[in-house]
C-alpha positions, 0 to 999 in steps of 0.5 A: 286275097278277097275272092269273088265268084263271077259267072259269065254266060256268054262271050262279050258279056264279062264283068266290064267296068264293075270287074275292073273297079273291084280289081282296083280294090285288090279283089280277085275275080274267079271267073267261070265261063261254063258256056265254053266248057271246061271246069263246072261251076262250084257246088257251093260258095265256100271260100268266096266273099261275094257272088256276081252273076252276069247277063246273057241272051238266054232266059233264066229257065232255059236249062236245055240251052244253058245246062249250068243254070240250075246250079247258078240258081242254087248258088244265088239262093244260097248267097241270099240265105248266107247274106253273102254280097251278091250282084245279079246283072240283067239275066243275073237279076232274072235268075236271082228272082226266079231262084227265090220265088219271083217271076220273069216274063217278056216285056209287053212293050218290047225290049229296052236297048241302049242308054236309058235312065232309072228312077230311084224309089224312096227305099233307095235313100238308105240303101248301102249301094245306091243312097245318094249315088248320083241324084234320083235318076241314074244313067244306065245301059239297057239290053233286055227282052225279059223282066221280073214282073213279080219280085220275090217275097221280101224284096225291096224295090229300089229303082224303076223305069217307064218300061220296066217297073222292077229295075233294081231290087234288094233281097235281104241285106246284101243281094241286089238284082239289076235289070240293066248293065252297070258294067257296060260302056260304049265298047260293049254296046258296039260289040252287042249291036254286032251280035244281033239286029236291033233295027227290027225292034226300031232301034238305030244301031249307030245311034244306040252306040253313039248315045252310050259313048256320049254318056260314058263319063257319067256312066263311069262315075256313077257305076264306079262308085257303086262298085266301090261301095260293093267292094266295101261290103266284102270280107276277106 
């Protein structure tokens, strides 16, 4: 069976819709949860067909708070070098950027939270995962305070938003960083508003969750197709 290494950084931030769809393709998700203790992350990517690094509330260089991050960055850099299919989601995108020469900062205008949209660039027109996926503007769930303001050398910008220029980028032929959460639907948004007070940033928690739930059909169809295409890149 095709095995994919999944690194989860905290509870309630799992692989969600993307993971479910990959499993429907017969993919085995080998999920590591270093925040919960137990087995340490593998030292290399031997035996894995892909790498997925998920989101979390820490920053990409918060190594004291999250001591598994150096190994995570090392694995991401190796995945790019080996041209292994890779997804970095939210924190994962920031870790991918940091591991390969980019830079991450706080968003000057404050966080992006809830249902938003991103606009595809011209370069996305022939991207293996994004070409023709759902028009030029895609619905996304955002939940981030940081952004990669400078992409790594050689990165191709694939999508932007008003608040965050670098929403999706590709490194080499098979590694993607996504600043938003393609795995998240209404239930996840509900979990997250219970974890932190977003009202202090001007967001109405009930409205945020309601908007995400209302957009679920389009979110699901868009990001299931994205996951289908990612599954098509995997080699047993």
